[in-house]
C-alpha positions in Angstrom: -15.2 49.2 -31.8 -15.7 45.8 -30.8 -17.6 42.7 -29.3 -17.2 41.2 -26.3 -19.1 38.7 -24.1 -20.0 39.2 -20.4 -21.8 38.0 -17.5 -24.2 40.7 -16.0 -27.3 40.4 -13.5 -30.5 42.7 -14.4 -32.8 43.6 -11.8 -36.4 45.4 -11.7 -39.2 45.8 -9.2 -40.4 42.2 -10.1 -36.2 40.2 -9.0 -33.0 39.8 -10.9 -31.8 37.5 -13.9 -28.9 36.5 -14.8 -27.5 36.2 -18.3 -24.5 34.7 -19.0 -22.3 35.6 -22.4 -24.2 39.0 -23.2 -22.8 40.5 -26.3 -21.6 44.1 -25.8 -20.7 46.2 -28.4 -18.0 48.6 -26.9 -18.9 51.6 -29.3 -22.7 50.9 -28.2 -25.0 53.7 -26.3 -27.8 52.3 -25.5 -28.0 48.3 -24.0 -31.0 46.4 -25.8 -32.5 43.5 -24.0 -35.1 41.3 -24.7 -38.8 42.6 -24.3 -39.2 39.1 -22.0 -36.5 39.5 -19.7 -37.9 43.6 -19.2 -41.0 42.1 -18.2 -39.8 39.0 -15.9 -38.0 41.6 -13.7 -40.3 44.2 -13.6 -38.0 47.3 -15.4 -40.2 50.3 -16.0 -41.4 51.4 -18.9 -40.7 55.1 -19.2 -43.0 57.5 -20.7 -42.8 58.2 -24.5 -41.2 57.2 -27.1 -37.9 58.2 -27.8 -35.4 58.8 -31.2 -32.4 56.9 -32.0 -30.2 56.3 -34.9 -28.8 53.1 -35.6 -25.4 52.1 -36.5 -26.9 52.0 -40.1 -28.4 55.4 -40.6 -31.9 54.9 -39.9 -33.5 56.9 -37.4 -36.3 55.0 -35.4 -38.5 55.4 -32.3 -37.9 53.5 -29.2 -39.5 52.1 -26.0 -37.1 52.9 -23.1 -36.9 51.7 -19.8 -35.0 51.9 -16.2 -33.5 48.7 -14.2 -30.2 48.1 -12.5 -27.6 46.0 -14.1 -24.7 44.3 -12.4 -21.5 43.3 -13.4 -18.8 42.2 -11.0 -18.7 44.0 -8.4 -20.1 46.8 -10.2 -24.0 47.9 -10.7 -25.7 51.1 -11.7 -29.2 52.2 -13.1 -29.9 51.8 -17.3 
């Protein structure tokens, strides 16, 4: 598993934010973005908390949001 740096756009109900040099963990299951970015683009908060197991073995509950991500000519929901 490794890390790469990519330029992406994230899109929500309020607009789009271009993120340059976003660090991507190629072995990760989830995408993590700052609350500032989520609020700025109008990402939709999903109801409830979701259980996650972190790489260090800890279990936590986290908020989850729905938005669209663009990477090059590909796009989709996350």
